[in-house]
C-alpha beads as a LAMMPS data file, in Angstrom:
LAMMPS data file: protein, C-alpha beads

397 atoms
396 bonds

1 atom types
1 bond types

-500.0 500.0 xlo xhi
-500.0 500.0 ylo yhi
-500.0 500.0 zlo zhi

Masses

1 110.0

Atoms # bond

1 1 1 -218.297 -160.549 59.190
2 1 1 -217.325 -159.452 55.672
3 1 1 -215.745 -156.032 55.299
4 1 1 -216.647 -153.924 52.292
5 1 1 -213.270 -153.112 50.720
6 1 1 -214.630 -150.066 48.901
7 1 1 -215.791 -148.582 52.201
8 1 1 -212.390 -149.253 53.780
9 1 1 -210.629 -147.604 50.855
10 1 1 -212.954 -144.594 51.101
11 1 1 -212.323 -144.286 54.840
12 1 1 -208.575 -144.462 54.274
13 1 1 -208.868 -141.812 51.585
14 1 1 -210.803 -139.513 53.905
15 1 1 -208.260 -140.030 56.698
16 1 1 -205.387 -139.206 54.355
17 1 1 -207.232 -136.125 53.105
18 1 1 -207.752 -134.881 56.655
19 1 1 -204.121 -135.544 57.515
20 1 1 -202.937 -133.681 54.440
21 1 1 -205.306 -130.828 55.192
22 1 1 -203.946 -130.586 58.734
23 1 1 -200.387 -130.563 57.418
24 1 1 -201.288 -127.840 54.920
25 1 1 -202.830 -125.700 57.651
26 1 1 -199.796 -126.146 59.929
27 1 1 -197.463 -125.317 57.071
28 1 1 -199.534 -122.274 56.116
29 1 1 -199.529 -121.026 59.718
30 1 1 -195.761 -121.348 59.972
31 1 1 -195.434 -119.233 56.827
32 1 1 -197.979 -116.513 57.684
33 1 1 -196.520 -113.009 57.593
34 1 1 -199.617 -110.844 57.160
35 1 1 -201.044 -108.188 59.403
36 1 1 -204.174 -108.889 61.398
37 1 1 -207.606 -107.927 60.188
38 1 1 -209.077 -105.093 62.276
39 1 1 -212.071 -106.767 63.908
40 1 1 -212.613 -104.463 66.899
41 1 1 -215.324 -101.948 65.939
42 1 1 -214.054 -99.483 68.579
43 1 1 -210.530 -99.261 67.174
44 1 1 -209.572 -95.672 66.218
45 1 1 -207.832 -97.102 63.124
46 1 1 -210.210 -99.370 61.191
47 1 1 -207.936 -99.904 58.163
48 1 1 -210.064 -102.234 56.000
49 1 1 -207.875 -104.632 54.094
50 1 1 -204.916 -104.452 56.490
51 1 1 -204.701 -108.237 56.487
52 1 1 -203.718 -108.183 52.798
53 1 1 -200.380 -106.532 53.622
54 1 1 -197.222 -108.162 54.941
55 1 1 -195.618 -107.223 58.237
56 1 1 -192.173 -105.738 57.557
57 1 1 -189.237 -108.075 58.101
58 1 1 -186.888 -107.265 60.974
59 1 1 -183.960 -109.267 59.589
60 1 1 -183.980 -108.230 55.938
61 1 1 -180.495 -107.032 54.991
62 1 1 -178.934 -108.481 58.169
63 1 1 -176.361 -111.270 57.914
64 1 1 -174.319 -111.934 61.045
65 1 1 -176.169 -111.749 64.341
66 1 1 -174.007 -108.767 65.276
67 1 1 -175.991 -106.787 62.692
68 1 1 -179.082 -107.254 64.840
69 1 1 -177.396 -105.900 67.965
70 1 1 -175.461 -103.099 66.256
71 1 1 -177.905 -101.933 63.588
72 1 1 -181.535 -103.036 63.812
73 1 1 -182.170 -103.592 67.535
74 1 1 -181.025 -100.088 68.635
75 1 1 -183.421 -98.514 66.119
76 1 1 -186.358 -100.592 67.364
77 1 1 -185.462 -100.016 71.002
78 1 1 -185.282 -96.264 70.505
79 1 1 -188.633 -96.175 68.716
80 1 1 -190.481 -98.109 71.397
81 1 1 -188.789 -96.233 74.237
82 1 1 -190.082 -93.027 72.639
83 1 1 -193.550 -94.570 72.378
84 1 1 -193.511 -95.572 76.059
85 1 1 -192.313 -92.129 77.110
86 1 1 -189.691 -93.608 79.418
87 1 1 -188.623 -96.968 80.828
88 1 1 -188.527 -95.720 84.410
89 1 1 -189.029 -92.565 86.455
90 1 1 -186.852 -89.554 85.686
91 1 1 -184.770 -87.881 88.370
92 1 1 -187.693 -85.849 89.684
93 1 1 -189.900 -88.933 89.859
94 1 1 -187.443 -91.154 91.727
95 1 1 -188.366 -89.577 95.063
96 1 1 -191.624 -91.533 94.918
97 1 1 -189.836 -94.908 94.865
98 1 1 -188.265 -96.033 98.107
99 1 1 -186.943 -99.356 99.357
100 1 1 -189.109 -102.143 97.926
101 1 1 -187.764 -104.495 100.600
102 1 1 -189.751 -102.685 103.306
103 1 1 -192.676 -105.053 102.951
104 1 1 -195.606 -105.185 105.366
105 1 1 -196.641 -108.723 106.278
106 1 1 -200.378 -108.953 106.992
107 1 1 -201.041 -112.662 107.405
108 1 1 -199.392 -116.096 107.239
109 1 1 -201.125 -119.414 106.609
110 1 1 -199.722 -122.895 106.106
111 1 1 -200.509 -125.155 103.148
112 1 1 -199.143 -128.709 102.910
113 1 1 -196.391 -127.776 100.430
114 1 1 -195.872 -124.069 101.018
115 1 1 -196.399 -121.074 103.290
116 1 1 -198.801 -118.387 102.047
117 1 1 -197.975 -114.839 103.093
118 1 1 -200.192 -111.823 102.428
119 1 1 -197.716 -108.998 101.967
120 1 1 -197.998 -105.337 100.967
121 1 1 -195.129 -103.956 98.880
122 1 1 -194.338 -100.216 98.755
123 1 1 -194.676 -99.718 95.002
124 1 1 -194.498 -95.980 95.761
125 1 1 -193.553 -94.274 99.015
126 1 1 -197.221 -93.472 99.666
127 1 1 -198.773 -96.542 98.038
128 1 1 -198.760 -100.133 99.300
129 1 1 -199.868 -102.757 96.770
130 1 1 -201.171 -106.100 98.160
131 1 1 -199.512 -109.334 96.995
132 1 1 -199.441 -113.013 97.896
133 1 1 -196.043 -114.628 98.478
134 1 1 -195.805 -118.422 98.321
135 1 1 -192.703 -119.960 99.943
136 1 1 -192.162 -123.683 99.256
137 1 1 -191.457 -126.071 102.096
138 1 1 -189.105 -129.008 102.039
139 1 1 -185.349 -129.352 101.728
140 1 1 -183.582 -126.634 99.782
141 1 1 -180.970 -127.690 97.248
142 1 1 -179.452 -124.413 96.217
143 1 1 -181.416 -121.311 95.308
144 1 1 -184.990 -121.612 94.066
145 1 1 -186.490 -120.302 90.804
146 1 1 -189.286 -117.756 91.225
147 1 1 -192.271 -116.608 89.146
148 1 1 -194.245 -113.368 89.309
149 1 1 -197.901 -114.079 88.467
150 1 1 -200.333 -111.262 87.676
151 1 1 -204.099 -111.436 87.487
152 1 1 -206.308 -110.171 84.656
153 1 1 -209.008 -107.491 84.541
154 1 1 -211.606 -109.177 86.768
155 1 1 -210.412 -111.282 89.763
156 1 1 -208.109 -109.806 92.380
157 1 1 -204.415 -110.329 93.085
158 1 1 -205.007 -113.659 94.896
159 1 1 -206.451 -115.537 91.918
160 1 1 -203.098 -116.435 90.246
161 1 1 -202.353 -118.743 93.176
162 1 1 -205.183 -120.941 91.939
163 1 1 -204.299 -120.583 88.245
164 1 1 -200.550 -121.184 88.377
165 1 1 -199.046 -120.493 91.807
166 1 1 -200.117 -123.633 93.631
167 1 1 -198.629 -125.867 90.915
168 1 1 -195.398 -123.871 90.902
169 1 1 -194.996 -123.659 94.686
170 1 1 -195.628 -127.383 95.103
171 1 1 -192.672 -127.950 92.777
172 1 1 -190.274 -125.671 94.583
173 1 1 -190.819 -122.299 92.911
174 1 1 -191.142 -119.146 94.986
175 1 1 -194.270 -117.335 93.735
176 1 1 -195.375 -113.718 94.023
177 1 1 -198.901 -112.949 92.835
178 1 1 -200.010 -109.398 92.068
179 1 1 -201.911 -107.137 89.702
180 1 1 -201.494 -104.104 87.510
181 1 1 -201.734 -100.623 88.972
182 1 1 -204.660 -99.995 86.584
183 1 1 -206.605 -102.487 88.716
184 1 1 -205.641 -100.901 92.029
185 1 1 -203.752 -97.634 92.409
186 1 1 -203.551 -94.627 94.684
187 1 1 -206.878 -93.380 96.054
188 1 1 -208.451 -96.662 94.930
189 1 1 -208.383 -95.636 91.269
190 1 1 -208.632 -98.000 88.302
191 1 1 -208.521 -97.779 84.513
192 1 1 -208.311 -94.296 83.014
193 1 1 -208.423 -92.623 86.429
194 1 1 -205.330 -94.586 87.447
195 1 1 -203.521 -93.651 84.235
196 1 1 -204.423 -89.993 84.816
197 1 1 -202.883 -90.131 88.299
198 1 1 -199.784 -91.720 86.800
199 1 1 -199.399 -88.886 84.296
200 1 1 -200.123 -86.240 86.919
201 1 1 -197.255 -87.443 89.104
202 1 1 -194.717 -88.732 86.574
203 1 1 -195.434 -86.948 83.309
204 1 1 -195.511 -88.808 80.016
205 1 1 -195.252 -92.510 80.843
206 1 1 -197.572 -94.948 79.097
207 1 1 -199.425 -97.226 81.554
208 1 1 -198.074 -100.348 79.801
209 1 1 -194.556 -99.019 80.451
210 1 1 -195.293 -98.369 84.123
211 1 1 -196.523 -101.961 84.436
212 1 1 -193.109 -103.174 83.305
213 1 1 -191.415 -101.021 85.924
214 1 1 -193.683 -102.467 88.630
215 1 1 -192.670 -105.994 87.595
216 1 1 -189.040 -104.933 87.821
217 1 1 -189.691 -103.656 91.344
218 1 1 -191.318 -106.974 92.269
219 1 1 -188.308 -108.814 90.860
220 1 1 -186.076 -106.605 92.998
221 1 1 -188.085 -107.658 96.054
222 1 1 -187.773 -111.335 95.142
223 1 1 -184.014 -110.979 94.701
224 1 1 -183.838 -109.772 98.302
225 1 1 -185.217 -113.097 99.572
226 1 1 -182.436 -115.490 100.592
227 1 1 -183.918 -118.555 98.862
228 1 1 -184.447 -116.977 95.413
229 1 1 -182.009 -117.411 92.543
230 1 1 -181.782 -113.885 91.070
231 1 1 -181.004 -115.268 87.625
232 1 1 -184.087 -117.497 87.473
233 1 1 -187.095 -115.207 87.873
234 1 1 -189.992 -115.582 85.445
235 1 1 -193.274 -113.807 84.725
236 1 1 -196.695 -115.053 83.619
237 1 1 -199.833 -113.055 82.878
238 1 1 -203.261 -113.581 81.344
239 1 1 -205.355 -111.136 79.278
240 1 1 -204.631 -107.688 80.792
241 1 1 -201.375 -108.955 82.303
242 1 1 -200.601 -110.971 79.176
243 1 1 -200.284 -107.572 77.508
244 1 1 -197.928 -106.619 80.331
245 1 1 -195.961 -109.810 79.686
246 1 1 -195.226 -108.827 76.072
247 1 1 -193.516 -105.649 77.275
248 1 1 -191.894 -107.327 80.280
249 1 1 -190.186 -109.761 77.926
250 1 1 -188.814 -106.859 75.899
251 1 1 -187.919 -104.273 78.547
252 1 1 -187.210 -106.177 81.786
253 1 1 -183.947 -108.071 81.216
254 1 1 -183.954 -109.326 84.824
255 1 1 -186.910 -111.564 83.899
256 1 1 -185.354 -114.751 82.562
257 1 1 -188.449 -116.307 80.959
258 1 1 -191.895 -114.879 80.164
259 1 1 -195.316 -116.397 79.425
260 1 1 -198.109 -114.353 77.843
261 1 1 -201.504 -116.100 77.910
262 1 1 -203.867 -114.646 75.299
263 1 1 -202.858 -110.971 74.951
264 1 1 -204.082 -110.691 71.350
265 1 1 -200.616 -109.844 70.095
266 1 1 -201.634 -107.628 67.153
267 1 1 -201.747 -104.004 68.308
268 1 1 -204.719 -103.378 66.000
269 1 1 -206.823 -106.517 65.795
270 1 1 -209.647 -107.612 68.044
271 1 1 -208.703 -106.159 71.423
272 1 1 -208.151 -102.736 73.022
273 1 1 -204.452 -101.893 73.066
274 1 1 -205.565 -98.376 72.094
275 1 1 -207.203 -97.732 75.491
276 1 1 -205.916 -94.891 77.716
277 1 1 -204.942 -97.451 80.384
278 1 1 -202.681 -99.374 77.957
279 1 1 -201.091 -97.416 75.087
280 1 1 -203.272 -94.295 74.879
281 1 1 -203.047 -94.068 71.064
282 1 1 -204.684 -90.680 70.578
283 1 1 -203.243 -88.475 73.331
284 1 1 -200.769 -85.936 71.860
285 1 1 -197.231 -86.100 73.206
286 1 1 -196.686 -82.944 75.293
287 1 1 -193.024 -82.421 74.402
288 1 1 -193.251 -82.949 70.632
289 1 1 -193.796 -79.821 68.457
290 1 1 -196.490 -79.693 65.810
291 1 1 -197.620 -81.588 63.905
292 1 1 -198.762 -83.336 67.069
293 1 1 -197.320 -86.795 67.501
294 1 1 -199.359 -89.619 68.998
295 1 1 -198.721 -93.318 69.587
296 1 1 -200.978 -93.994 66.610
297 1 1 -198.830 -91.841 64.332
298 1 1 -195.677 -93.647 65.501
299 1 1 -197.186 -97.075 64.835
300 1 1 -198.676 -96.074 61.480
301 1 1 -195.836 -94.335 59.653
302 1 1 -197.262 -94.896 56.167
303 1 1 -200.833 -93.532 56.063
304 1 1 -201.242 -94.665 52.449
305 1 1 -200.946 -98.358 53.432
306 1 1 -203.557 -100.028 55.684
307 1 1 -202.131 -101.414 58.902
308 1 1 -199.245 -100.554 61.181
309 1 1 -195.639 -100.580 60.006
310 1 1 -194.501 -100.908 63.632
311 1 1 -196.282 -103.524 65.682
312 1 1 -195.770 -106.079 68.423
313 1 1 -193.589 -108.358 66.334
314 1 1 -190.939 -105.706 67.037
315 1 1 -191.581 -105.823 70.790
316 1 1 -191.391 -109.631 70.855
317 1 1 -188.139 -109.466 68.900
318 1 1 -186.631 -107.144 71.531
319 1 1 -186.970 -110.025 74.011
320 1 1 -184.465 -112.148 72.077
321 1 1 -182.560 -114.185 73.075
322 1 1 -184.521 -114.620 76.326
323 1 1 -187.230 -117.324 76.256
324 1 1 -190.764 -116.158 75.441
325 1 1 -193.963 -118.200 75.215
326 1 1 -197.117 -116.845 73.578
327 1 1 -200.326 -118.824 74.189
328 1 1 -203.520 -118.162 72.241
329 1 1 -207.041 -119.380 72.898
330 1 1 -208.815 -119.248 69.521
331 1 1 -206.929 -121.545 67.190
332 1 1 -210.185 -122.594 65.559
333 1 1 -211.043 -119.180 64.110
334 1 1 -209.667 -116.740 61.556
335 1 1 -209.477 -113.073 62.617
336 1 1 -212.510 -113.401 64.873
337 1 1 -210.780 -114.181 68.142
338 1 1 -211.850 -110.978 69.880
339 1 1 -209.620 -110.672 72.948
340 1 1 -207.965 -113.972 72.068
341 1 1 -205.083 -114.722 69.761
342 1 1 -206.304 -116.558 66.678
343 1 1 -204.674 -117.909 63.535
344 1 1 -203.816 -114.461 62.220
345 1 1 -201.506 -113.998 65.217
346 1 1 -199.052 -116.325 63.496
347 1 1 -197.785 -113.497 61.293
348 1 1 -196.507 -111.512 64.277
349 1 1 -194.953 -114.549 65.902
350 1 1 -193.282 -115.667 62.683
351 1 1 -191.678 -112.265 62.098
352 1 1 -190.338 -112.214 65.671
353 1 1 -189.083 -115.776 65.344
354 1 1 -186.953 -114.727 62.370
355 1 1 -184.855 -112.711 64.835
356 1 1 -184.499 -115.675 67.176
357 1 1 -183.444 -117.767 64.173
358 1 1 -180.853 -115.168 63.154
359 1 1 -179.434 -115.344 66.687
360 1 1 -179.336 -119.139 66.564
361 1 1 -181.920 -119.723 69.329
362 1 1 -185.225 -120.517 67.551
363 1 1 -186.294 -122.893 70.335
364 1 1 -186.495 -120.010 72.820
365 1 1 -189.631 -118.516 71.303
366 1 1 -192.833 -120.531 70.969
367 1 1 -196.465 -119.969 70.037
368 1 1 -199.011 -122.493 71.338
369 1 1 -202.378 -121.829 69.717
370 1 1 -205.126 -123.682 71.563
371 1 1 -208.912 -123.938 71.408
372 1 1 -209.205 -123.434 75.184
373 1 1 -210.746 -119.974 74.737
374 1 1 -209.900 -116.748 76.565
375 1 1 -208.812 -118.413 79.787
376 1 1 -205.826 -118.429 82.144
377 1 1 -205.850 -122.222 82.265
378 1 1 -207.000 -125.112 80.118
379 1 1 -206.172 -128.632 78.962
380 1 1 -203.702 -127.348 76.346
381 1 1 -202.689 -124.099 78.054
382 1 1 -201.454 -125.746 81.264
383 1 1 -198.938 -128.229 79.821
384 1 1 -197.514 -125.410 77.674
385 1 1 -196.621 -122.970 80.471
386 1 1 -195.653 -125.735 82.871
387 1 1 -193.139 -127.336 80.511
388 1 1 -191.857 -123.881 79.509
389 1 1 -190.952 -122.890 83.074
390 1 1 -189.609 -126.346 83.849
391 1 1 -187.235 -126.054 80.920
392 1 1 -186.162 -122.419 81.119
393 1 1 -186.224 -121.814 84.892
394 1 1 -185.453 -125.283 86.260
395 1 1 -183.389 -126.570 83.367
396 1 1 -185.462 -129.681 82.716
397 1 1 -185.542 -130.718 79.049

Bonds

1 1 1 2
2 1 2 3
3 1 3 4
4 1 4 5
5 1 5 6
6 1 6 7
7 1 7 8
8 1 8 9
9 1 9 10
10 1 10 11
11 1 11 12
12 1 12 13
13 1 13 14
14 1 14 15
15 1 15 16
16 1 16 17
17 1 17 18
18 1 18 19
19 1 19 20
20 1 20 21
21 1 21 22
22 1 22 23
23 1 23 24
24 1 24 25
25 1 25 26
26 1 26 27
27 1 27 28
28 1 28 29
29 1 29 30
30 1 30 31
31 1 31 32
32 1 32 33
33 1 33 34
34 1 34 35
35 1 35 36
36 1 36 37
37 1 37 38
38 1 38 39
39 1 39 40
40 1 40 41
41 1 41 42
42 1 42 43
43 1 43 44
44 1 44 45
45 1 45 46
46 1 46 47
47 1 47 48
48 1 48 49
49 1 49 50
50 1 50 51
51 1 51 52
52 1 52 53
53 1 53 54
54 1 54 55
55 1 55 56
56 1 56 57
57 1 57 58
58 1 58 59
59 1 59 60
60 1 60 61
61 1 61 62
62 1 62 63
63 1 63 64
64 1 64 65
65 1 65 66
66 1 66 67
67 1 67 68
68 1 68 69
69 1 69 70
70 1 70 71
71 1 71 72
72 1 72 73
73 1 73 74
74 1 74 75
75 1 75 76
76 1 76 77
77 1 77 78
78 1 78 79
79 1 79 80
80 1 80 81
81 1 81 82
82 1 82 83
83 1 83 84
84 1 84 85
85 1 85 86
86 1 86 87
87 1 87 88
88 1 88 89
89 1 89 90
90 1 90 91
91 1 91 92
92 1 92 93
93 1 93 94
94 1 94 95
95 1 95 96
96 1 96 97
97 1 97 98
98 1 98 99
99 1 99 100
100 1 100 101
101 1 101 102
102 1 102 103
103 1 103 104
104 1 104 105
105 1 105 106
106 1 106 107
107 1 107 108
108 1 108 109
109 1 109 110
110 1 110 111
111 1 111 112
112 1 112 113
113 1 113 114
114 1 114 115
115 1 115 116
116 1 116 117
117 1 117 118
118 1 118 119
119 1 119 120
120 1 120 121
121 1 121 122
122 1 122 123
123 1 123 124
124 1 124 125
125 1 125 126
126 1 126 127
127 1 127 128
128 1 128 129
129 1 129 130
130 1 130 131
131 1 131 132
132 1 132 133
133 1 133 134
134 1 134 135
135 1 135 136
136 1 136 137
137 1 137 138
138 1 138 139
139 1 139 140
140 1 140 141
141 1 141 142
142 1 142 143
143 1 143 144
144 1 144 145
145 1 145 146
146 1 146 147
147 1 147 148
148 1 148 149
149 1 149 150
150 1 150 151
151 1 151 152
152 1 152 153
153 1 153 154
154 1 154 155
155 1 155 156
156 1 156 157
157 1 157 158
158 1 158 159
159 1 159 160
160 1 160 161
161 1 161 162
162 1 162 163
163 1 163 164
164 1 164 165
165 1 165 166
166 1 166 167
167 1 167 168
168 1 168 169
169 1 169 170
170 1 170 171
171 1 171 172
172 1 172 173
173 1 173 174
174 1 174 175
175 1 175 176
176 1 176 177
177 1 177 178
178 1 178 179
179 1 179 180
180 1 180 181
181 1 181 182
182 1 182 183
183 1 183 184
184 1 184 185
185 1 185 186
186 1 186 187
187 1 187 188
188 1 188 189
189 1 189 190
190 1 190 191
191 1 191 192
192 1 192 193
193 1 193 194
194 1 194 195
195 1 195 196
196 1 196 197
197 1 197 198
198 1 198 199
199 1 199 200
200 1 200 201
201 1 201 202
202 1 202 203
203 1 203 204
204 1 204 205
205 1 205 206
206 1 206 207
207 1 207 208
208 1 208 209
209 1 209 210
210 1 210 211
211 1 211 212
212 1 212 213
213 1 213 214
214 1 214 215
215 1 215 216
216 1 216 217
217 1 217 218
218 1 218 219
219 1 219 220
220 1 220 221
221 1 221 222
222 1 222 223
223 1 223 224
224 1 224 225
225 1 225 226
226 1 226 227
227 1 227 228
228 1 228 229
229 1 229 230
230 1 230 231
231 1 231 232
232 1 232 233
233 1 233 234
234 1 234 235
235 1 235 236
236 1 236 237
237 1 237 238
238 1 238 239
239 1 239 240
240 1 240 241
241 1 241 242
242 1 242 243
243 1 243 244
244 1 244 245
245 1 245 246
246 1 246 247
247 1 247 248
248 1 248 249
249 1 249 250
250 1 250 251
251 1 251 252
252 1 252 253
253 1 253 254
254 1 254 255
255 1 255 256
256 1 256 257
257 1 257 258
258 1 258 259
259 1 259 260
260 1 260 261
261 1 261 262
262 1 262 263
263 1 263 264
264 1 264 265
265 1 265 266
266 1 266 267
267 1 267 268
268 1 268 269
269 1 269 270
270 1 270 271
271 1 271 272
272 1 272 273
273 1 273 274
274 1 274 275
275 1 275 276
276 1 276 277
277 1 277 278
278 1 278 279
279 1 279 280
280 1 280 281
281 1 281 282
282 1 282 283
283 1 283 284
284 1 284 285
285 1 285 286
286 1 286 287
287 1 287 288
288 1 288 289
289 1 289 290
290 1 290 291
291 1 291 292
292 1 292 293
293 1 293 294
294 1 294 295
295 1 295 296
296 1 296 297
297 1 297 298
298 1 298 299
299 1 299 300
300 1 300 301
301 1 301 302
302 1 302 303
303 1 303 304
304 1 304 305
305 1 305 306
306 1 306 307
307 1 307 308
308 1 308 309
309 1 309 310
310 1 310 311
311 1 311 312
312 1 312 313
313 1 313 314
314 1 314 315
315 1 315 316
316 1 316 317
317 1 317 318
318 1 318 319
319 1 319 320
320 1 320 321
321 1 321 322
322 1 322 323
323 1 323 324
324 1 324 325
325 1 325 326
326 1 326 327
327 1 327 328
328 1 328 329
329 1 329 330
330 1 330 331
331 1 331 332
332 1 332 333
333 1 333 334
334 1 334 335
335 1 335 336
336 1 336 337
337 1 337 338
338 1 338 339
339 1 339 340
340 1 340 341
341 1 341 342
342 1 342 343
343 1 343 344
344 1 344 345
345 1 345 346
346 1 346 347
347 1 347 348
348 1 348 349
349 1 349 350
350 1 350 351
351 1 351 352
352 1 352 353
353 1 353 354
354 1 354 355
355 1 355 356
356 1 356 357
357 1 357 358
358 1 358 359
359 1 359 360
360 1 360 361
361 1 361 362
362 1 362 363
363 1 363 364
364 1 364 365
365 1 365 366
366 1 366 367
367 1 367 368
368 1 368 369
369 1 369 370
370 1 370 371
371 1 371 372
372 1 372 373
373 1 373 374
374 1 374 375
375 1 375 376
376 1 376 377
377 1 377 378
378 1 378 379
379 1 379 380
380 1 380 381
381 1 381 382
382 1 382 383
383 1 383 384
384 1 384 385
385 1 385 386
386 1 386 387
387 1 387 388
388 1 388 389
389 1 389 390
390 1 390 391
391 1 391 392
392 1 392 393
393 1 393 394
394 1 394 395
395 1 395 396
396 1 396 397
């Protein structure tokens, strides 16, 4: 059979064009520094044209890495601590937090590779939160790594065993699955009702900040188990709990490695960070004199410029130098990802990575943008989180 050389040359040309186009897209994504377009019609801050403005650099004017720790990081930490209200209960609130080790075991079942234990943890002295604890079987060679796995806004606290826990436990990880208090809190409350109960008892404490404290309490419980290595505890969350993961990475130093699966990292993009059960943008701070200060006013410090001057690139940067993996589900779209991270999320990641680069650890932060959709698992999602934990919790390159 004779081959038409002109057709071959055309096919080669098309292949080269596609390859060059792919390279151009990858290069453009790695250089993106713009804010996200506001695509959620319910956002209290619509800001048309925000995507035309650059996110502020966090390393500009810094030279040695000591400048980050001595100058820039304390400023960012103070700002976000003020936004959260507090990082833990104040002295009056501590009476509601007893010994997390006083767990109530409800049921034990045996799987081939691990023991499944349904256990209630006393997240408050008058509130037991249900969890699933997975304890691997087999010979123990030293202490085991552990991972806290939270569910999203629809299935219950058991679902992460199916998503991630089974795979982890079969490979020797201790696993604790759970969920946010905004899914299940005192008096059976959820959402805004749960956040109202939080404020009623503890004063000003953003729900996203309380979630971090709950993860820290769960880590404290895991550290009490004889098989767990206290220096190798990780966290993974999807959607609702992916939002939690962003703040866990920044404000829970006892968590050695964190995975956030599709949080929509931009504070003002396609999702609902503004909701009362997350960041509560519009509620006035009770202890700040007029003019009334809100979370929105602290994120948007320049009203004349569309977009936020302070956004989640700052929160991701606070995690440095600890390993952090961001996974997105809408790599095939531009600013239309809805709840998913899309290509405009690169700007936030790239600004945070500049801090990791300044500290000499650029390989410890990674963004895997897939086309798996808004899902906890997927053909590209799974190898990403699996290899991440294997490297940063088990030490496998």
